C-alpha angles and dihedrals in degrees: 000000000000119000112264094022115132118249110240120239118259121011137155097297092256115127108253119208096261091048092051092048090049092050090049091052095045091049090058091050090055089056092042094053091043089052092050089053090051091051092050089062085068094042091254119144112180119200099212144031091254090047090053092053093044094051092046091053094042098046102032113020102036090045090055094243091117130033116250092242089074093059089047091054091049093047093048092049089049091050092050092048091053090049094047095045103038119007107039094192094119124070110221116211126207089246094051092048091048090052091050089051091051091049093050091047087053089048092051094048092059113108105232101177120063112243095033 
């Protein structure tokens, strides 16, 4: 399917390219909004996607409050979202997208604030 083309209703239940790209993008946004919520606990309000990632790394990972693997998950999800939404040079498989979803679920389940 061409980028930007609407996905038709119905179908065989198989993930078509535009559906997989959409799922990849939406998975990143789950991590992005979760990260923004984490940053708000410190009074931080980034103005961009890159700013969100930078502040998360600077205030949580580099200080040792969060393990580096969480920033890697966020960065990978951001890279895939950029690819899915704008570049369209990668082919996302159902398996790859499922793995990204699992990683982001893992990311979102992490307790970021002590006492939670």
